[in-house]
C-alpha positions in Angstrom: 50.0 31.4 31.1 46.2 31.7 33.3 43.4 31.3 31.7 42.2 35.2 32.7 44.9 36.3 31.3 44.0 34.9 27.8 40.1 35.8 28.3 41.0 39.3 29.4 43.1 39.8 26.2 40.2 38.3 24.0 37.7 40.4 25.7 39.6 43.5 24.9 40.0 42.9 21.0 36.3 41.3 20.9 35.3 45.6 20.5 35.4 46.4 16.9 37.2 49.8 18.2 39.5 47.7 19.4 40.2 45.2 17.1 40.8 48.2 14.5 43.2 50.4 17.7 45.4 47.0 17.8 45.6 46.3 14.3 46.8 50.0 13.7 49.6 50.0 16.6 50.4 46.3 15.0 51.0 48.0 11.4 53.4 51.2 13.1 56.0 48.8 15.1 58.1 49.4 16.8 57.5 53.6 16.9 54.1 53.0 17.8 51.5 56.3 17.7 50.7 59.1 19.8 46.6 58.6 20.7 45.9 61.8 19.5 46.6 60.2 16.0 45.1 56.8 17.0 41.9 59.0 17.5 41.8 61.2 14.5 43.2 58.2 12.5 39.8 56.2 13.8 37.1 58.8 13.9 36.8 58.2 17.2 36.4 60.7 20.1 39.5 61.9 21.9 37.8 60.7 25.4 35.9 57.2 23.6 39.4 56.6 22.4 41.6 57.0 25.6 38.9 54.1 27.2 39.4 51.7 24.7 43.8 52.0 24.9 43.1 51.5 28.5 41.4 48.1 28.4 44.0 47.5 25.6 46.7 48.6 28.3 44.8 46.6 31.1 44.5 43.4 28.4 48.8 44.1 27.9 47.8 44.6 24.1 49.0 48.2 24.3 51.5 49.6 26.2 52.2 53.4 26.6 54.9 55.7 27.1 55.7 59.5 27.8 56.7 61.1 24.7 57.0 65.0 25.9 53.3 66.0 25.9 51.8 63.1 24.2 51.6 59.7 25.3 52.4 57.0 22.5 51.4 53.6 22.5 52.6 50.1 21.2 51.4 47.1 20.1 51.6 44.4 23.2 53.4 41.9 20.8 54.7 39.3 23.2 51.5 39.4 25.1 49.6 39.1 22.2 52.0 35.9 21.0 51.3 34.3 24.2 47.7 34.3 23.8 47.8 32.6 20.5 51.0 30.2 21.9 48.1 29.1 25.0 45.8 28.7 22.1 47.5 26.6 19.9 49.2 24.1 23.1 48.8 21.0 22.4 47.5 21.3 18.5 45.5 18.9 17.4 45.2 17.0 19.9 48.6 16.3 20.3 49.3 15.4 15.9 50.9 18.8 15.0 50.8 17.4 11.1 47.1 18.4 11.3 48.5 22.0 12.2 50.8 22.4 9.2 47.9 24.4 7.6 47.6 26.3 10.7 51.2 27.2 10.8 51.4 28.2 7.3 48.9 30.6 7.9 50.6 32.1 11.0 53.9 33.0 9.1 54.4 36.5 9.3 53.6 38.3 5.6 57.0 39.8 6.3 60.4 37.7 6.5 62.7 38.6 8.8 65.5 40.5 7.6 69.0 39.3 8.2 71.3 41.1 9.9 73.9 42.7 8.3 77.0 41.2 10.4 75.5 38.2 9.0 
Protein backbone atom coordinates (compact mmCIF):
# COMPACT_ATOMS: atom_id res chain seq x y z
CA UNK A 1 0.00 0.00 0.00
CA UNK A 2 1.24 3.46 -0.86
CA UNK A 3 1.71 6.11 1.81
CA UNK A 4 -0.57 8.49 -0.14
CA UNK A 5 -3.43 6.00 0.08
CA UNK A 6 -2.99 5.70 3.85
CA UNK A 7 -2.80 9.47 4.23
CA UNK A 8 -6.02 9.88 2.22
CA UNK A 9 -7.84 7.33 4.42
CA UNK A 10 -6.59 8.90 7.64
CA UNK A 11 -7.50 12.37 6.38
CA UNK A 12 -11.02 11.16 5.57
CA UNK A 13 -11.41 9.86 9.12
CA UNK A 14 -9.91 12.96 10.71
CA UNK A 15 -13.21 14.86 10.50
CA UNK A 16 -15.76 14.19 13.25
CA UNK A 17 -18.84 13.57 11.07
CA UNK A 18 -16.97 11.28 8.68
CA UNK A 19 -15.59 9.30 11.60
CA UNK A 20 -19.14 8.93 12.97
CA UNK A 21 -20.38 7.83 9.54
CA UNK A 22 -17.65 5.21 9.21
CA UNK A 23 -18.34 3.84 12.69
CA UNK A 24 -22.08 3.73 11.92
CA UNK A 25 -21.43 1.86 8.68
CA UNK A 26 -19.24 -0.66 10.51
CA UNK A 27 -22.07 -1.24 12.99
CA UNK A 28 -24.43 -1.98 10.11
CA UNK A 29 -22.29 -4.46 8.23
CA UNK A 30 -22.94 -6.37 6.08
CA UNK A 31 -26.28 -4.81 5.10
CA UNK A 32 -25.18 -1.18 4.96
CA UNK A 33 -27.43 1.86 5.22
CA UNK A 34 -29.17 4.12 2.72
CA UNK A 35 -27.65 7.59 2.52
CA UNK A 36 -30.87 9.22 3.72
CA UNK A 37 -30.95 7.04 6.83
CA UNK A 38 -27.34 7.92 7.63
CA UNK A 39 -28.14 11.62 7.32
CA UNK A 40 -31.21 11.28 9.56
CA UNK A 41 -29.46 9.13 12.18
CA UNK A 42 -26.62 11.64 12.50
CA UNK A 43 -28.82 14.74 12.08
CA UNK A 44 -26.78 16.03 9.13
CA UNK A 45 -28.36 17.73 6.11
CA UNK A 46 -28.56 15.41 3.08
CA UNK A 47 -26.32 17.55 0.85
CA UNK A 48 -23.66 17.77 3.57
CA UNK A 49 -23.88 14.03 4.16
CA UNK A 50 -23.47 13.42 0.45
CA UNK A 51 -20.19 15.34 0.52
CA UNK A 52 -18.95 13.37 3.55
CA UNK A 53 -19.88 10.06 1.93
CA UNK A 54 -18.06 11.07 -1.24
CA UNK A 55 -14.87 11.74 0.74
CA UNK A 56 -15.13 8.35 2.45
CA UNK A 57 -15.80 6.64 -0.88
CA UNK A 58 -12.80 8.32 -2.57
CA UNK A 59 -10.63 7.09 0.31
CA UNK A 60 -12.02 3.56 -0.13
CA UNK A 61 -13.59 3.59 3.34
CA UNK A 62 -17.15 3.38 2.00
CA UNK A 63 -18.74 1.72 -0.99
CA UNK A 64 -22.02 2.66 -2.62
CA UNK A 65 -24.57 0.53 -4.40
CA UNK A 66 -27.79 1.71 -5.96
CA UNK A 67 -30.82 -0.13 -4.60
CA UNK A 68 -33.92 1.15 -6.36
CA UNK A 69 -34.16 4.86 -5.62
CA UNK A 70 -31.66 4.80 -2.76
CA UNK A 71 -27.94 4.45 -2.55
CA UNK A 72 -26.84 2.00 0.13
CA UNK A 73 -23.44 2.60 1.68
CA UNK A 74 -21.25 -0.02 3.31
CA UNK A 75 -18.01 0.28 5.24
CA UNK A 76 -14.88 -0.28 3.18
CA UNK A 77 -13.49 -2.81 5.62
CA UNK A 78 -10.87 -4.16 3.22
CA UNK A 79 -9.34 -0.68 2.83
CA UNK A 80 -9.53 -0.05 6.57
CA UNK A 81 -7.85 -3.38 7.24
CA UNK A 82 -5.09 -2.53 4.76
CA UNK A 83 -4.52 0.86 6.41
CA UNK A 84 -4.24 -0.70 9.87
CA UNK A 85 -1.90 -3.40 8.57
CA UNK A 86 0.22 -0.74 6.87
CA UNK A 87 0.50 1.13 10.17
CA UNK A 88 1.41 -2.04 12.08
CA UNK A 89 3.93 -3.44 9.60
CA UNK A 90 7.27 -3.94 11.31
CA UNK A 91 5.49 -3.53 14.61
CA UNK A 92 7.70 -2.46 17.49
CA UNK A 93 10.91 -2.34 15.50
CA UNK A 94 10.96 -6.02 14.65
CA UNK A 95 10.12 -7.15 18.19
CA UNK A 96 6.54 -8.43 17.76
CA UNK A 97 6.36 -9.60 21.37
CA UNK A 98 6.22 -5.94 22.37
CA UNK A 99 2.99 -5.60 20.39
CA UNK A 100 1.07 -8.41 22.12
CA UNK A 101 -1.06 -5.94 24.08
CA UNK A 102 -1.85 -3.94 20.96
CA UNK A 103 -2.76 -7.07 19.02
CA UNK A 104 -4.98 -8.25 21.89
CA UNK A 105 -6.78 -4.89 21.86
CA UNK A 106 -7.41 -5.26 18.13
CA UNK A 107 -9.18 -8.58 18.59
CA UNK A 108 -12.73 -8.11 17.34
CA UNK A 109 -15.42 -7.57 19.94
CA UNK A 110 -17.62 -10.05 18.12
CA UNK A 111 -16.00 -13.48 17.73
CA UNK A 112 -16.38 -15.19 14.39
CA UNK A 113 -19.26 -17.57 14.13
CA UNK A 114 -18.35 -21.18 13.52
CA UNK A 115 -19.74 -22.50 10.27
CA UNK A 116 -22.59 -24.97 10.51
CA UNK A 117 -20.67 -27.37 8.27
CA UNK A 118 -17.92 -27.47 10.90
